[in-house]
C-alpha positions as CSV (number, residue, x, y, z in Angstrom):
1,M,-51.4,183.2,53.5
2,Y,-53.8,181.9,51.4
3,T,-55.5,178.4,49.9
4,D,-57.7,178.5,47.3
5,S,-59.8,174.9,48.3
6,H,-61.2,174.2,45.1
7,T,-60.2,175.2,41.8
8,H,-60.1,173.1,38.2
9,L,-56.8,174.6,37.5
10,Y,-56.2,172.6,34.4
11,D,-59.2,173.3,33.0
12,E,-58.7,174.2,29.2
13,K,-59.3,178.1,30.2
14,L,-56.6,178.3,32.9
15,I,-54.3,175.7,32.0
16,T,-52.6,177.3,28.3
17,D,-51.9,180.2,30.8
18,D,-48.5,179.7,31.9
19,G,-48.8,182.7,34.8
20,Q,-52.2,181.7,36.2
21,I,-50.2,179.9,39.1
22,Q,-47.9,182.3,39.6
23,R,-49.9,184.9,39.8
24,A,-51.9,183.3,43.3
25,I,-48.2,182.6,44.8
26,E,-47.9,186.2,44.9
27,A,-50.9,186.7,45.9
28,G,-50.5,184.6,49.0
29,V,-52.8,181.3,48.2
30,T,-49.5,178.4,48.2
31,K,-51.5,175.7,48.0
32,M,-54.8,175.5,45.2
33,Y,-56.1,172.4,45.5
34,M,-57.5,170.4,42.4
35,P,-60.8,168.5,42.0
36,N,-61.3,165.6,39.5
37,C,-64.2,165.3,37.5
38,D,-63.9,162.1,35.0
39,S,-61.2,159.7,33.4
40,L,-60.0,163.1,31.1
41,T,-59.2,165.2,33.3
42,I,-56.8,163.2,35.0
43,S,-53.9,163.8,33.0
44,G,-54.1,167.5,33.4
45,M,-54.3,167.3,36.4
46,L,-51.1,165.5,37.3
47,Q,-48.9,167.1,35.1
48,L,-49.7,170.3,37.4
49,A,-49.6,168.3,40.3
50,E,-45.8,167.0,38.9
51,K,-45.1,170.8,38.2
52,Y,-46.3,172.7,41.0
53,P,-46.0,169.7,43.9
54,A,-45.2,171.7,46.4
55,N,-49.0,174.4,45.5
56,C,-50.8,172.0,43.2
57,M,-53.1,169.3,45.4
58,P,-54.5,166.6,43.4
59,M,-57.5,164.6,43.8
60,M,-59.6,161.8,43.0
61,G,-63.5,162.0,42.3
62,L,-65.6,161.4,39.8
63,H,-68.3,164.4,39.4
64,P,-72.1,164.4,39.5
65,C,-72.4,165.3,36.3
66,Y,-70.1,163.5,34.8
67,V,-72.2,159.9,35.9
68,K,-73.3,158.3,32.5
69,E,-73.9,155.4,31.1
70,N,-70.7,154.6,31.5
71,Y,-70.2,155.0,35.5
72,K,-69.1,151.6,36.2
73,E,-65.7,151.9,34.0
74,E,-65.1,155.2,35.0
75,L,-66.0,154.1,39.0
76,S,-62.9,151.6,38.3
77,I,-60.4,154.2,37.2
78,V,-61.3,155.7,39.6
79,S,-60.6,152.8,42.9
80,G,-57.5,152.6,40.3
81,W,-56.0,156.1,40.9
82,L,-56.7,155.3,44.2
83,E,-54.3,152.6,45.2
84,K,-51.4,154.3,43.1
85,R,-50.7,157.7,44.5
86,K,-51.2,159.9,46.9
87,F,-54.3,162.3,46.8
88,F,-56.2,164.4,48.9
89,A,-59.2,163.8,49.3
90,I,-62.2,162.0,47.3
91,G,-63.6,164.8,45.6
92,E,-65.1,166.4,43.8
93,I,-68.4,164.0,44.6
94,G,-71.9,164.3,45.1
95,L,-75.4,164.5,43.6
96,D,-76.8,167.6,40.7
97,Y,-80.1,167.8,40.2
98,Y,-80.2,170.9,38.2
99,W,-78.5,170.5,35.1
100,D,-80.6,166.0,34.7
101,L,-82.5,164.1,36.6
102,T,-81.3,160.7,34.5
103,Y,-78.9,159.7,36.1
104,K,-80.4,160.5,40.0
105,N,-80.2,156.7,41.2
106,Q,-76.5,156.6,39.6
107,Q,-75.5,159.5,40.7
108,I,-76.1,158.6,44.9
109,E,-74.8,155.0,44.5
110,V,-71.5,156.8,42.7
111,F,-70.9,158.7,45.9
112,E,-72.1,156.4,49.0
113,T,-69.2,154.3,47.0
114,Q,-66.6,157.1,46.7
115,I,-67.3,158.5,50.5
116,D,-66.4,154.3,51.3
117,W,-63.4,154.9,49.7
118,A,-62.7,158.0,51.6
119,L,-63.4,156.7,54.6
120,Q,-61.3,153.4,53.7
121,Y,-58.0,155.3,52.7
122,N,-58.8,158.2,55.7
123,L,-59.8,161.2,53.0
124,P,-61.8,163.9,53.2
125,I,-64.5,164.0,50.7
126,V,-65.2,167.9,48.9
127,I,-68.9,167.5,47.6
128,H,-70.8,169.4,44.7
129,S,-74.3,169.4,46.2
130,R,-76.2,171.6,43.3
131,E,-79.9,172.1,43.9
132,S,-79.3,168.5,46.5
133,T,-78.2,169.3,49.5
134,P,-80.9,168.1,51.5
135,D,-79.9,164.6,50.1
136,C,-76.3,165.0,50.7
137,I,-76.2,166.1,54.1
138,D,-78.6,163.0,54.2
139,I,-76.0,160.8,53.0
140,V,-73.3,162.5,54.6
141,R,-75.7,162.1,57.6
142,K,-75.9,158.1,56.9
143,K,-71.9,157.3,56.3
144,Q,-70.8,159.6,59.2
145,N,-69.4,157.3,61.8
146,G,-66.7,159.4,63.5
147,K,-64.0,159.4,60.7
148,L,-65.3,161.3,57.9
149,K,-64.5,165.5,57.2
150,G,-64.4,167.0,54.5
151,I,-65.8,170.8,52.3
152,F,-69.9,171.1,51.7
153,H,-68.0,173.0,48.1
154,C,-69.7,176.4,46.7
155,F,-72.2,176.7,49.3
156,S,-75.7,178.4,48.7
157,G,-77.5,176.8,51.0
158,T,-80.1,177.6,54.1
159,P,-78.6,178.8,56.7
160,E,-80.6,175.8,58.3
161,E,-78.6,173.7,55.9
162,A,-75.6,175.4,56.7
163,K,-75.9,174.7,60.8
164,Q,-75.9,170.2,60.4
165,I,-73.7,170.7,57.5
166,T,-71.4,172.4,60.4
167,E,-72.5,170.0,62.9
168,L,-71.6,166.4,61.0
169,G,-67.8,167.7,61.1
170,F,-67.8,169.5,58.0
171,Y,-66.9,172.7,56.4
172,L,-68.4,175.2,54.5
173,G,-66.9,176.8,51.4
174,I,-67.2,180.2,50.9
175,G,-66.4,181.5,47.0
176,G,-66.7,184.8,44.7
177,V,-70.6,184.3,45.0
178,V,-70.8,185.8,48.4
179,T,-69.8,189.0,46.6
180,Y,-72.0,189.4,44.1
181,K,-75.6,192.1,45.1
182,K,-78.3,189.5,45.5
183,S,-75.7,186.3,47.4
184,T,-77.3,185.6,50.4
185,L,-73.9,184.2,51.2
186,P,-73.6,187.4,54.1
187,E,-76.2,186.8,56.4
188,I,-74.8,183.0,56.7
189,I,-71.8,184.4,57.3
190,K,-72.4,186.7,59.9
191,E,-74.0,183.1,61.5
192,I,-71.8,180.7,60.1
193,P,-68.3,180.9,63.0
194,L,-65.7,181.2,60.9
195,S,-63.4,178.1,62.6
196,N,-67.0,176.3,59.9
197,I,-65.9,178.2,56.4
198,V,-62.8,177.4,53.4
199,L,-62.0,179.9,50.8
200,E,-62.6,178.1,47.2
201,T,-62.6,179.8,43.7
202,D,-63.9,177.0,41.7
203,A,-61.9,178.4,38.7
204,P,-62.5,179.1,35.4
205,Y,-66.1,179.5,37.3
206,L,-67.5,181.9,39.0
207,A,-65.4,185.3,39.7
208,P,-66.0,187.0,42.5
209,V,-67.0,191.2,41.8
210,P,-65.0,193.2,39.8
211,Y,-64.1,190.1,37.8
212,R,-68.1,188.7,38.1
213,G,-68.4,187.5,34.2
214,K,-65.2,186.6,33.2
215,R,-63.0,184.1,34.2
216,N,-62.3,183.1,37.3
217,E,-58.5,182.3,38.6
218,S,-56.9,181.6,42.2
219,S,-55.4,185.0,42.5
220,Y,-58.7,186.8,43.7
221,I,-58.6,184.5,46.3
222,P,-57.6,187.7,48.6
223,I,-61.2,189.3,46.9
224,I,-63.0,186.2,48.2
225,A,-61.5,186.9,51.9
226,A,-61.7,191.1,51.8
227,K,-65.4,190.4,51.5
228,I,-65.4,188.0,54.3
229,A,-63.7,190.2,56.6
230,E,-65.8,193.2,55.7
231,I,-69.0,191.2,56.2
232,R,-67.8,190.4,60.1
233,N,-65.7,193.2,60.4
234,I,-63.1,191.9,61.1
235,P,-58.8,192.4,60.0
236,V,-58.7,190.7,56.6
237,E,-55.6,189.1,57.4
238,E,-57.9,187.3,60.4
239,V,-59.5,184.9,57.7
240,A,-56.5,184.8,55.4
241,K,-55.3,183.2,59.3
242,I,-58.4,180.9,60.6
243,T,-59.7,180.2,56.9
244,T,-56.1,178.8,56.0
245,G,-56.0,177.0,59.4
246,N,-58.9,175.2,58.5
247,T,-58.1,173.9,55.1
248,E,-55.0,172.2,56.6
249,K,-57.8,170.8,59.4
250,V,-59.4,168.9,56.5
251,F,-56.4,168.0,54.0
252,P,-53.6,165.5,54.5
253,V,-50.4,166.9,54.7
């Protein structure tokens, strides 16, 4: 049994494919956690959550790439939804210094605000940290009161950053990038215990080899698990069991 800790099932590249969720379930991926992006992605995400309540688990949050001039309005929508219904995490939240630094200060404000909400609602956080991992670690360290938990999604940092993240009680989200020829993740996975790793696809992005460059989907999680098993020279069943157990420790039932 596998879990996809991070998949955008509601994305327009995926939501029109009625078979994607069934293929995932048939591949043993029985739970798929869906991060939100902004107010425009909520409807599609919740439709899937209602259609597949045992399989599709929604999060609520404002993604850093969607922090623009209307960020306070977007935050208000997130806050309203957190009061209305159950979500499994605050996510995906964080910082992105890759595309545009225009709203860097606002991104930091939004990240810190949403961490406070996670503590208020006793929910984990799922962190986007593209080109910003040191700052994300610093903010989490500042906010960590012993109750904050979550995942650094799509981890691509250094061994030292991986160590700092796990020491904060957080998990590393590992996806299709681990299968890429020039990826540095295999060396990190050799050093970091499986007890600190969760599996993810980030579908429809970052498909693993042999699907690299094509649309990703949650049914590819076993490919990622097989690569980790190869790196660590252990049975893939062990990877499935431990990583699924880790996601159960992160997300509320």
